[in-house]
C-alpha positions, 0 to 999 in steps of 0.5 A: 768450681763449686762456686761456679757451679752455684752461679750456674744453678742460680742463673738457671733457677732465675731464668726458670722462675721468670719463664714460669711467671710469664707462662702463668700470666698468658691468657687461656683461650675462650671455650666455644666456637666464635660466632660469625657475623653474616653480611647484611645483604644475605641475612635479615636483621635480628628481631627486636626481642633478639636484640634485647635478649641477654646472651649466655656466656659460657664459663671459662675453665681455669687451665692447670698448666701454670700450676704444673710448671711452677711445681716442676720448677720448685722440684727442680730448685729442690733437687739442685739445692740437695745436690749441691749440699751433698757435693759439699758434704763429700769434701773433708780433709779431717783424717789421715792422708799420705802425701807425695811431692813431685819437685819441679826445681829438683826433678827426681827429688819426690819425698813422701810422708803422711799427715793427720788433719784435725778440725772441721771441714773448713779449717783446722790444724795438722801434724806430720809423720815427723812431728811437724805441725801446721794449719789449713783452710778448705773452701768447698772443693778447693784447698786454699791453704796448707801450710807448716808453722816452721819449715816454710813449706805450703800447699794449695790444691782441690779435691779430686774426690773424697779420698783424693787430693792434689795441687802445687806447693812452694818451699820457700826455704829451698826455693823449691816448687812443684806439684803434689798428690794426697790419698786418704788412708783406707777407702772409707772416712776414719776419725783421726788419731792422736799424734802418738797413736799415729807415729806408732802406727807408722813406726809399725808400718816401717818395722814391718817392711 
């Protein structure tokens, strides 16, 4: 989705630039009135002095319109770039998440657990609440891969917001497919915990139920 938005923004910027260049090269209408030539039969021919006398020309003023349009185009480009960068910065998988699976192969089999992701906005590792580990990769808003190292379970999906994710999963060992959702712990971004701290937190939550 982000790549598609970037293509549209790039096309808009290019079209705007071409249009501004065309407008800036358009001739500006000359100031003053246009002299009308009278017919020879109704007006006497100009005298010798009048013919040879130099004609005064009014200076043509430069229109500020091209510069205003170019300034608007630069401002629009700057705003577009800022908005794209801001949108990209909102998507960060690093931290603690709750996962819920919805099996298509085995309806009603909907396991849930928690995962902690370490790394950066593009790639890294994770450990879940059972101690299983794996790797992930993210491309803007798209989650291109979340895969366990040992249990043949992998996810693809996207960000539905900075604290919500969803997509499809495949569990090759069981021949299972389905959908999944994820939500970040808490309403604000928190630094990831170590696996031992993470498990202790989940153990306390289970004992308190």
